MIDOSE-1310 file (N, C-alpha, C; in nm, 2 decimals, decimal comma, always signed):
residues 235
maas	+9,16/-7,84/-12,82/+9,18/-7,87/-12,96/+9,32/-7,85/-13,01; +9,37/-7,92/-13,10/+9,48/-7,88/-13,16/+9,48/-7,79/-13,27; +9,57/-7,68/-13,27/+9,57/-7,58/-13,36/+9,60/-7,63/-13,51; +9,55/-7,57/-13,61/+9,58/-7,61/-13,74/+9,70/-7,56/-13,79
psqt	+9,78/-7,61/-13,89/+9,90/-7,56/-13,93/+9,90/-7,40/-13,96; +9,79/-7,36/-14,01/+9,77/-7,23/-14,04/+9,77/-7,14/-13,93; +9,73/-7,21/-13,80/+9,73/-7,11/-13,68/+9,86/-7,13/-13,61; +9,95/-7,22/-13,63/+10,04/-7,24/-13,55/+10,15/-7,12/-13,54
snif	+10,17/-7,06/-13,65/+10,26/-6,93/-13,63/+10,20/-6,82/-13,56; +10,06/-6,82/-13,53/+10,01/-6,72/-13,47/+9,96/-6,74/-13,31; +10,00/-6,87/-13,28/+9,96/-6,91/-13,15/+10,06/-6,84/-13,06; +9,99/-6,79/-12,95/+10,06/-6,70/-12,83/+10,16/-6,80/-12,78
lprr	+10,28/-6,77/-12,76/+10,40/-6,84/-12,69/+10,40/-6,98/-12,74; +10,44/-7,01/-12,86/+10,44/-7,14/-12,91/+10,54/-7,24/-12,85; +10,65/-7,19/-12,78/+10,75/-7,27/-12,71/+10,67/-7,35/-12,60; +10,53/-7,30/-12,56/+10,47/-7,38/-12,46/+10,39/-7,51/-12,53
gntv	+10,39/-7,51/-12,66/+10,34/-7,61/-12,73/+10,22/-7,56/-12,82; +10,20/-7,63/-12,92/+10,10/-7,60/-13,01/+9,97/-7,65/-12,98; +9,94/-7,73/-12,88/+9,81/-7,78/-12,85/+9,74/-7,69/-12,75; +9,63/-7,63/-12,82/+9,56/-7,52/-12,74/+9,42/-7,54/-12,75
ssvk	+9,34/-7,46/-12,67/+9,21/-7,44/-12,69/+9,17/-7,31/-12,75; +9,05/-7,29/-12,80/+9,02/-7,16/-12,85/+8,87/-7,12/-12,80; +8,87/-6,98/-12,77/+8,74/-6,94/-12,71/+8,62/-6,97/-12,83; +8,66/-6,97/-12,94/+8,57/-6,99/-13,06/+8,53/-7,14/-13,09
ssat	+8,60/-7,21/-13,02/+8,59/-7,36/-13,05/+8,45/-7,41/-13,00; +8,38/-7,50/-13,04/+8,27/-7,59/-13,00/+8,31/-7,70/-12,93; +8,44/-7,73/-12,92/+8,48/-7,85/-12,86/+8,43/-7,85/-12,70; +8,40/-7,97/-12,64/+8,36/-7,96/-12,50/+8,47/-7,99/-12,42
eivy	+8,60/-8,02/-12,47/+8,71/-8,04/-12,37/+8,82/-7,94/-12,41; +8,89/-7,89/-12,31/+8,98/-7,79/-12,33/+9,13/-7,84/-12,29; +9,23/-7,77/-12,32/+9,37/-7,81/-12,30/+9,40/-7,73/-12,17; +9,47/-7,82/-12,08/+9,51/-7,74/-11,94/+9,66/-7,74/-11,94
stpa	+9,71/-7,64/-11,86/+9,85/-7,63/-11,83/+9,87/-7,66/-11,69; +9,96/-7,74/-11,66/+9,99/-7,80/-11,53/+10,13/-7,76/-11,48; +10,16/-7,79/-11,35/+10,29/-7,75/-11,31/+10,40/-7,84/-11,39; +10,37/-7,95/-11,45/+10,47/-8,02/-11,51/+10,50/-7,97/-11,65
ttwr	+10,39/-7,93/-11,71/+10,41/-7,85/-11,85/+10,48/-7,73/-11,84; +10,44/-7,66/-11,73/+10,50/-7,52/-11,71/+10,67/-7,54/-11,67; +10,68/-7,64/-11,58/+10,82/-7,66/-11,55/+10,92/-7,69/-11,66; +10,86/-7,74/-11,77/+10,95/-7,78/-11,88/+11,00/-7,66/-11,97
wlwp	+10,92/-7,55/-11,95/+10,98/-7,43/-12,02/+11,05/-7,33/-11,91; +11,00/-7,34/-11,78/+11,04/-7,26/-11,68/+11,18/-7,26/-11,64; +11,23/-7,39/-11,62/+11,37/-7,41/-11,56/+11,48/-7,38/-11,67; +11,45/-7,41/-11,81/+11,56/-7,35/-11,89/+11,54/-7,20/-11,91
dvlm	+11,43/-7,14/-11,89/+11,41/-6,99/-11,89/+11,49/-6,93/-11,78; +11,49/-6,99/-11,67/+11,56/-6,93/-11,54/+11,71/-6,95/-11,57; +11,76/-7,05/-11,62/+11,90/-7,08/-11,63/+11,94/-6,98/-11,75; +11,88/-6,98/-11,86/+11,94/-6,90/-11,98/+11,90/-6,75/-11,98
rivp	+11,80/-6,71/-11,90/+11,76/-6,58/-11,91/+11,78/-6,50/-11,78; +11,70/-6,56/-11,67/+11,69/-6,49/-11,54/+11,83/-6,49/-11,47; +11,91/-6,59/-11,46/+12,03/-6,59/-11,40/+12,14/-6,49/-11,46; +12,15/-6,49/-11,60/+12,25/-6,40/-11,68/+12,20/-6,25/-11,64
msia	+12,07/-6,22/-11,66/+12,02/-6,10/-11,64/+12,03/-6,04/-11,50; +12,04/-6,14/-11,41/+12,05/-6,10/-11,26/+12,22/-6,05/-11,24; +12,29/-6,14/-11,30/+12,44/-6,14/-11,27/+12,50/-6,00/-11,34; +12,47/-5,99/-11,47/+12,53/-5,89/-11,56/+12,55/-5,75/-11,48
pliy	+12,43/-5,69/-11,43/+12,43/-5,56/-11,37/+12,53/-5,55/-11,25; +12,52/-5,66/-11,16/+12,61/-5,67/-11,05/+12,76/-5,66/-11,09; +12,79/-5,74/-11,21/+12,93/-5,75/-11,25/+12,98/-5,59/-11,29; +12,87/-5,52/-11,35/+12,90/-5,39/-11,41/+12,94/-5,29/-11,30
iqvf	+12,86/-5,29/-11,19/+12,87/-5,20/-11,09/+13,00/-5,23/-11,00; +13,04/-5,36/-10,99/+13,17/-5,40/-10,93/+13,28/-5,34/-11,01; +13,27/-5,37/-11,14/+13,40/-5,32/-11,22/+13,42/-5,17/-11,23; +13,31/-5,10/-11,22/+13,32/-4,96/-11,22/+13,30/-4,89/-11,09
hlpi	+13,30/-4,98/-11,00/+13,28/-4,92/-10,85/+13,16/-4,82/-10,83; +13,04/-4,87/-10,87/+12,92/-4,78/-10,86/+12,85/-4,84/-10,76; +12,76/-4,75/-10,68/+12,66/-4,78/-10,57/+12,55/-4,87/-10,64; +12,49/-4,94/-10,55/+12,36/-5,03/-10,59/+12,26/-4,94/-10,64
sflg	+12,25/-4,81/-10,59/+12,14/-4,72/-10,62/+12,15/-4,68/-10,77; +12,26/-4,70/-10,84/+12,28/-4,66/-10,98/+12,19/-4,77/-11,05; +12,16/-4,89/-10,99/+12,08/-4,98/-11,06/+11,92/-4,96/-11,02; +11,89/-4,86/-10,94/+11,75/-4,85/-10,89/+11,72/-4,92/-10,78
ltlt	+11,83/-4,97/-10,70/+11,80/-5,05/-10,58/+11,80/-4,96/-10,47; +11,69/-4,88/-10,45/+11,67/-4,77/-10,34/+11,54/-4,79/-10,29; +11,52/-4,75/-10,16/+11,40/-4,75/-10,10/+11,34/-4,60/-10,08; +11,31/-4,54/-10,19/+11,26/-4,40/-10,18/+11,12/-4,38/-10,19
hvpl	+11,06/-4,31/-10,09/+10,92/-4,29/-10,08/+10,84/-4,42/-10,10; +10,88/-4,53/-10,03/+10,81/-4,65/-10,03/+10,67/-4,66/-10,03; +10,59/-4,59/-9,95/+10,45/-4,59/-9,95/+10,39/-4,54/-10,08; +10,46/-4,43/-10,12/+10,40/-4,38/-10,26/+10,44/-4,48/-10,36
qiai	+10,54/-4,54/-10,38/+10,59/-4,64/-10,47/+10,50/-4,75/-10,48; +10,46/-4,81/-10,35/+10,36/-4,91/-10,35/+10,22/-4,88/-10,40; +10,18/-4,76/-10,34/+10,05/-4,71/-10,39/+10,04/-4,69/-10,53; +10,13/-4,62/-10,61/+10,14/-4,60/-10,75/+10,14/-4,74/-10,82
glav	+10,22/-4,82/-10,76/+10,24/-4,96/-10,82/+10,11/-5,04/-10,83; +10,05/-5,03/-10,73/+9,94/-5,11/-10,72/+9,83/-5,04/-10,81; +9,80/-4,91/-10,80/+9,70/-4,84/-10,86/+9,72/-4,86/-11,02; +9,86/-4,84/-11,06/+9,87/-4,86/-11,20/+9,88/-5,00/-11,26
gigm	+9,93/-5,09/-11,16/+9,94/-5,22/-11,20/+9,79/-5,29/-11,21; +9,69/-5,25/-11,13/+9,56/-5,31/-11,15/+9,51/-5,28/-11,29; +9,53/-5,14/-11,32/+9,48/-5,10/-11,46/+9,56/-5,17/-11,57; +9,68/-5,19/-11,55/+9,77/-5,25/-11,65/+9,73/-5,40/-11,67
aafa	+9,69/-5,48/-11,55/+9,67/-5,61/-11,54/+9,53/-5,63/-11,63; +9,43/-5,54/-11,61/+9,31/-5,53/-11,68/+9,34/-5,52/-11,84; +9,42/-5,40/-11,87/+9,48/-5,39/-12,00/+9,53/-5,52/-12,07; +9,61/-5,58/-12,00/+9,68/-5,70/-12,04/+9,60/-5,81/-12,09
ilyr	+9,50/-5,83/-11,99/+9,40/-5,94/-12,01/+9,31/-5,92/-12,14; +9,27/-5,78/-12,15/+9,19/-5,74/-12,28/+9,28/-5,76/-12,40; +9,38/-5,70/-12,39/+9,48/-5,71/-12,50/+9,51/-5,86/-12,55; +9,53/-5,94/-12,45/+9,54/-6,08/-12,48/+9,42/-6,14/-12,55
ayvv	+9,31/-6,10/-12,51/+9,18/-6,15/-12,56/+9,15/-6,11/-12,69; +9,16/-5,97/-12,72/+9,11/-5,91/-12,83/+9,19/-5,87/-12,94; +9,32/-5,88/-12,90/+9,43/-5,85/-13,01/+9,52/-5,96/-13,04; +9,58/-6,03/-12,94/+9,67/-6,14/-12,96/+9,59/-6,26/-13,02
gpwf	+9,47/-6,30/-12,96/+9,40/-6,42/-13,03/+9,32/-6,50/-12,93; +9,23/-6,58/-12,97/+9,14/-6,65/-12,87/+9,20/-6,77/-12,81; +9,33/-6,80/-12,84/+9,39/-6,94/-12,80/+9,43/-6,92/-12,65; +9,42/-7,03/-12,58/+9,44/-7,05/-12,42/+9,47/-7,19/-12,38
rrpt	+9,55/-7,19/-12,29/+9,57/-7,32/-12,20/+9,52/-7,29/-12,06; +9,42/-7,34/-12,02/+9,38/-7,31/-11,87/+9,47/-7,37/-11,77; +9,52/-7,28/-11,69/+9,62/-7,34/-11,58/+9,54/-7,40/-11,48; +9,59/-7,53/-11,42/+9,54/-7,57/-11,30/+9,56/-7,48/-11,19
ladq	+9,49/-7,51/-11,08/+9,52/-7,41/-10,96/+9,66/-7,41/-10,91; +9,71/-7,53/-10,91/+9,86/-7,54/-10,88/+9,95/-7,47/-10,98; +9,91/-7,49/-11,11/+9,99/-7,43/-11,20/+9,99/-7,27/-11,21; +9,84/-7,22/-11,18/+9,83/-7,09/-11,17/+9,91/-7,02/-11,06
slqt	+9,92/-7,09/-10,94/+10,00/-7,05/-10,84/+10,15/-7,04/-10,87; +10,20/-7,16/-10,94/+10,33/-7,15/-10,98/+10,37/-7,04/-11,07; +10,29/-7,03/-11,18/+10,31/-6,91/-11,28/+10,31/-6,78/-11,22; +10,20/-6,76/-11,13/+10,18/-6,63/-11,06/+10,30/-6,59/-10,97
ffyl	+10,36/-6,69/-10,91/+10,46/-6,68/-10,82/+10,59/-6,63/-10,90; +10,61/-6,70/-11,02/+10,72/-6,67/-11,10/+10,72/-6,54/-11,15; +10,60/-6,50/-11,21/+10,58/-6,37/-11,27/+10,60/-6,24/-11,18; +10,55/-6,28/-11,04/+10,54/-6,17/-10,96/+10,68/-6,14/-10,88
fina	+10,73/-6,26/-10,85/+10,85/-6,24/-10,76/+10,99/-6,28/-10,81; +10,99/-6,33/-10,94/+11,11/-6,36/-11,01/+11,12/-6,28/-11,13; +11,04/-6,30/-11,22/+11,05/-6,24/-11,36/+11,05/-6,11/-11,36; +10,94/-6,04/-11,30/+10,93/-5,89/-11,30/+11,05/-5,82/-11,23
pvee	+11,08/-5,87/-11,11/+11,20/-5,79/-11,05/+11,33/-5,81/-11,14; +11,36/-5,92/-11,19/+11,48/-5,95/-11,28/+11,47/-5,84/-11,40; +11,37/-5,86/-11,46/+11,35/-5,79/-11,59/+11,37/-5,63/-11,56; +11,29/-5,58/-11,46/+11,31/-5,44/-11,43/+11,45/-5,40/-11,38
fffr	+11,51/-5,48/-11,30/+11,65/-5,48/-11,27/+11,75/-5,45/-11,39; +11,71/-5,54/-11,50/+11,81/-5,54/-11,61/+11,76/-5,43/-11,71; +11,64/-5,41/-11,74/+11,62/-5,32/-11,84/+11,60/-5,18/-11,80; +11,53/-5,15/-11,68/+11,52/-5,01/-11,63/+11,64/-4,98/-11,55
gfil	+11,68/-5,07/-11,46/+11,79/-5,03/-11,35/+11,91/-5,04/-11,43; +11,95/-5,12/-11,52/+12,07/-5,14/-11,59/+12,08/-5,08/-11,72; +12,00/-5,12/-11,83/+12,01/-5,08/-11,96/+11,99/-4,94/-11,97; +11,88/-4,88/-11,91/+11,85/-4,75/-11,92/+11,95/-4,66/-11,86
aivt	+12,01/-4,70/-11,73/+12,11/-4,64/-11,65/+12,24/-4,61/-11,74; +12,28/-4,75/-11,78/+12,42/-4,74/-11,87/+12,42/-4,66/-11,99; +12,31/-4,67/-12,06/+12,30/-4,58/-12,19/+12,29/-4,44/-12,15; +12,21/-4,42/-12,06/+12,21/-4,26/-12,01/+12,34/-4,22/-11,96
qwth	+12,42/-4,30/-11,90/+12,55/-4,27/-11,85/+12,64/-4,24/-11,98; +12,64/-4,33/-12,07/+12,73/-4,33/-12,18/+12,69/-4,22/-12,28; +12,57/-4,18/-12,31/+12,53/-4,09/-12,39/+12,50/-3,96/-12,33; +12,49/-3,94/-12,20/+12,46/-3,82/-12,12/+12,31/-3,77/-12,17
slfi	+12,23/-3,87/-12,20/+12,08/-3,83/-12,25/+12,00/-3,94/-12,19; +11,91/-3,87/-12,10/+11,80/-3,96/-12,05/+11,70/-4,01/-12,15; +11,68/-3,92/-12,25/+11,59/-3,96/-12,37/+11,64/-4,09/-12,44; +11,78/-4,07/-12,48/+11,82/-4,20/-12,54/+11,84/-4,31/-12,46
gwli	+11,86/-4,30/-12,33/+11,86/-4,42/-12,25/+11,71/-4,48/-12,23; +11,61/-4,39/-12,22/+11,48/-4,43/-12,23/+11,43/-4,50/-12,36; +11,48/-4,45/-12,46/+11,43/-4,49/-12,60/+11,50/-4,64/-12,62; +11,64/-4,66/-12,61/+11,70/-4,76/-12,62/+11,65/-4,88/-12,54
stvv	+11,65/-4,85/-12,40/+11,62/-4,95/-12,31/+11,47/-5,01/-12,35; +11,38/-4,91/-12,38/+11,24/-4,96/-12,41/+11,23/-5,04/-12,54; +11,31/-5,00/-12,65/+11,32/-5,07/-12,76/+11,38/-5,21/-12,75; +11,50/-5,22/-12,68/+11,56/-5,34/-12,65/+11,47/-5,44/-12,57
ytly	+11,41/-5,39/-12,47/+11,31/-5,45/-12,39/+11,19/-5,51/-12,47; +11,14/-5,44/-12,57/+11,03/-5,47/-12,65/+11,09/-5,59/-12,74; +11,19/-5,58/-12,81/+11,23/-5,67/-12,91/+11,30/-5,79/-12,86; +11,33/-5,79/-12,75/+11,40/-5,91/-12,68/+11,30/-6,02/-12,66
hrlg	+11,18/-5,98/-12,66/+11,07/-6,10/-12,64/+11,06/-6,17/-12,76; +11,11/-6,13/-12,89/+11,10/-6,21/-13,00/+11,20/-6,33/-12,98; +11,30/-6,32/-12,90/+11,38/-6,44/-12,87/+11,30/-6,55/-12,81; +11,19/-6,51/-12,74/+11,12/-6,62/-12,69/+10,99/-6,67/-12,79
kwnw	+11,01/-6,61/-12,90/+10,92/-6,65/-13,02/+10,77/-6,60/-12,99; +10,77/-6,49/-12,93/+10,64/-6,43/-12,92/+10,60/-6,37/-13,05; +10,48/-6,38/-13,09/+10,43/-6,33/-13,22/+10,44/-6,17/-13,21; +10,43/-6,11/-13,33/+10,43/-5,96/-13,32/+10,32/-5,89/-13,26
rsvg	+10,19/-5,94/-13,26/+10,09/-5,89/-13,19/+10,12/-5,88/-13,04; +10,17/-5,99/-12,98/+10,22/-5,99/-12,85/+10,32/-5,89/-12,82; +10,43/-5,88/-12,91/+10,54/-5,78/-12,90/+10,48/-5,64/-12,90; +10,39/-5,61/-12,97/+10,33/-5,47/-12,97/+10,27/-5,45/-12,85
gvgl	+10,22/-5,54/-12,78/+10,16/-5,53/-12,64/+10,27/-5,49/-12,55; +10,39/-5,56/-12,56/+10,50/-5,54/-12,48/+10,55/-5,41/-12,48; +10,55/-5,35/-12,62/+10,60/-5,23/-12,64/+10,52/-5,12/-12,57; +10,40/-5,14/-12,57/+10,31/-5,03/-12,50/+10,32/-5,05/-12,35
agiv	+10,34/-5,16/-12,29/+10,36/-5,17/-12,16/+10,50/-5,13/-12,12; +10,60/-5,15/-12,21/+10,72/-5,09/-12,17/+10,74/-4,95/-12,15; +10,66/-4,87/-12,24/+10,65/-4,74/-12,23/+10,59/-4,70/-12,10; +10,49/-4,76/-12,04/+10,42/-4,73/-11,91/+10,53/-4,76/-11,81
fslv	+10,59/-4,88/-11,82/+10,70/-4,92/-11,72/+10,80/-4,81/-11,69; +10,85/-4,75/-11,82/+10,96/-4,66/-11,80/+10,91/-4,53/-11,74; +10,80/-4,49/-11,77/+10,74/-4,36/-11,73/+10,72/-4,38/-11,57; +10,67/-4,50/-11,52/+10,64/-4,52/-11,38/+10,78/-4,50/-11,31
ylll	+10,89/-4,56/-11,37/+11,02/-4,56/-11,31/+11,08/-4,42/-11,32; +11,06/-4,36/-11,41/+11,13/-4,21/-11,43/+11,05/-4,09/-11,37; +10,92/-4,10/-11,36/+10,85/-3,98/-11,32/+10,82/-3,98/-11,16; +10,84/-4,07/-11,10/+10,82/-4,07/-10,95/+10,93/-3,99/-10,89
pgph	+10,89/-3,91/-10,78/+11,01/-3,83/-10,72/+11,12/-3,89/-10,64; +11,23/-3,83/-10,62/+11,33/-3,89/-10,55/+11,42/-3,96/-10,66; +11,53/-4,02/-10,60/+11,62/-4,11/-10,67/+11,53/-4,23/-10,74; +11,57/-4,26/-10,85/+11,49/-4,37/-10,91/+11,49/-4,50/-10,83
slva	+11,37/-4,56/-10,82/+11,35/-4,68/-10,74/+11,27/-4,78/-10,83; +11,31/-4,90/-10,82/+11,24/-5,02/-10,89/+11,12/-5,07/-10,83; +11,07/-5,02/-10,71/+10,96/-5,06/-10,63/+10,84/-5,07/-10,70; +10,79/-4,94/-10,75/+10,67/-4,93/-10,82/+10,67/-5,00/-10,94
vviv	+10,76/-4,98/-11,02/+10,78/-5,04/-11,17/+10,76/-5,20/-11,16; +10,83/-5,25/-11,06/+10,83/-5,41/-11,04/+10,69/-5,45/-11,01; +10,61/-5,38/-10,92/+10,48/-5,42/-10,89/+10,39/-5,40/-11,02; +10,41/-5,29/-11,10/+10,32/-5,28/-11,23/+10,36/-5,39/-11,33
hamt	+10,49/-5,42/-11,35/+10,54/-5,51/-11,43/+10,48/-5,65/-11,39; +10,49/-5,68/-11,26/+10,44/-5,81/-11,22/+10,30/-5,84/-11,25; +10,22/-5,72/-11,22/+10,07/-5,74/-11,24/+10,04/-5,74/-11,39; +10,11/-5,66/-11,47/+10,09/-5,67/-11,61/+10,11/-5,81/-11,68
tsgf	+10,23/-5,87/-11,64/+10,28/-6,00/-11,69/+10,19/-6,09/-11,66; +10,15/-6,11/-11,51/+10,05/-6,21/-11,46/+9,92/-6,19/-11,55; +9,87/-6,07/-11,57/+9,74/-6,05/-11,63/+9,76/-6,12/-11,79; +9,88/-6,09/-11,84/+9,90/-6,13/-11,98/+9,91/-6,27/-12,00
lswg	+9,99/-6,33/-11,92/+10,03/-6,47/-11,94/+9,96/-6,58/-11,86; +9,91/-6,55/-11,74/+9,85/-6,64/-11,67/+9,70/-6,61/-11,63; +9,68/-6,49/-11,58/+9,54/-6,47/-11,55/+9,46/-6,44/-11,69; +9,53/-6,41/-11,78/+9,45/-6,40/-11,92/+9,41/-6,53/-11,97
deal	+9,49/-6,63/-11,94/+9,44/-6,78/-11,97/+9,30/-6,81/-11,91; +9,30/-6,77/-11,78/+9,18/-6,79/-11,69/+9,06/-6,72/-11,75; +9,08/-6,59/-11,79/+8,98/-6,51/-11,85/+8,93/-6,56/-11,98; +9,00/-6,61/-12,05/+8,97/-6,67/-12,19/+8,89/-6,79/-12,17
yqrw	+8,94/-6,88/-12,06/+8,84/-6,99/-12,04/+8,71/-6,96/-11,98; +8,70/-6,84/-11,90/+8,57/-6,81/-11,86/+8,48/-6,77/-11,98; +8,55/-6,70/-12,08/+8,47/-6,66/-12,20/+8,43/-6,78/-12,27; +8,51/-6,89/-12,28/+8,49/-7,00/-12,35/+8,37/-7,07/-12,28
khrq	+8,38/-7,08/-12,14/+8,27/-7,14/-12,07/+8,14/-7,07/-12,08; +8,14/-6,94/-12,08/+8,01/-6,86/-12,12/+7,95/-6,90/-12,25; +8,04/-6,91/-12,34/+8,01/-6,93/-12,48/+7,94/-7,07/-12,50; +8,00/-7,16/-12,42/+7,95/-7,31/-12,43/+7,81/-7,31/-12,36
akla	+7,79/-7,23/-12,26/+7,67/-7,23/-12,17/+7,55/-7,16/-12,27; +7,59/-7,07/-12,35/+7,50/-6,99/-12,43/+7,46/-7,08/-12,57; +7,57/-7,17/-12,61/+7,54/-7,27/-12,72/+7,45/-7,38/-12,67; +7,46/-7,42/-12,54/+7,39/-7,53/-12,50/+7,23/-7,49/-12,48
kda	+7,22/-7,36/-12,43/+7,10/-7,29/-12,41/+7,03/-7,27/-12,53; +7,09/-7,24/-12,64/+7,04/-7,21/-12,77/+7,01/-7,33/-12,85; +7,07/-7,45/-12,81/+7,04/-7,57/-12,89/+6,91/-7,63/-12,87
């Protein structure tokens, strides 16, 4: 179904289009997301966001002759990092799916299997590593370095991470969820023992984003499907 004008400003990620399905709709057809529709927003996203965010931290450590460990690129307590990342990540993925369904709204576009694979690969192996590299590895580190305060570094990096999602036209309910997730990401990064490492937080971030952006669509579709079956039974 196409969203009404009154719904358009509240639709989750409008840059992907305003044609959506709703869990509450009685329509018998749904809107699908395909690799072609995903590619239309993904490639500009890579060029305008992923590439610059990957390069800027590397330029900084080159100019100031800092080790890559300054950016959290260390392999410290890897088994612990992976275990914590998976444990917290599973919980955060579930939280993200529920937040998407019950706070953000009922709108969804069901990804095809190929599109689900494409989106999941992007969120797990490109988006999450780059965002953590930039916000936790870089922004948190340089603000802490400049201010000599880990608290200020944590606060500013978390606020910047949260608000930068408005650049992608995320609605405020979605941004609120990002803020909550950002607090968890920072704690995972800062509280594990040894030199700070991005391993655990990348896993948590990847699973959270996948739950929110792609697995959440599938969960909403399953709710719609269950509702349709119930309506048909009651008819």
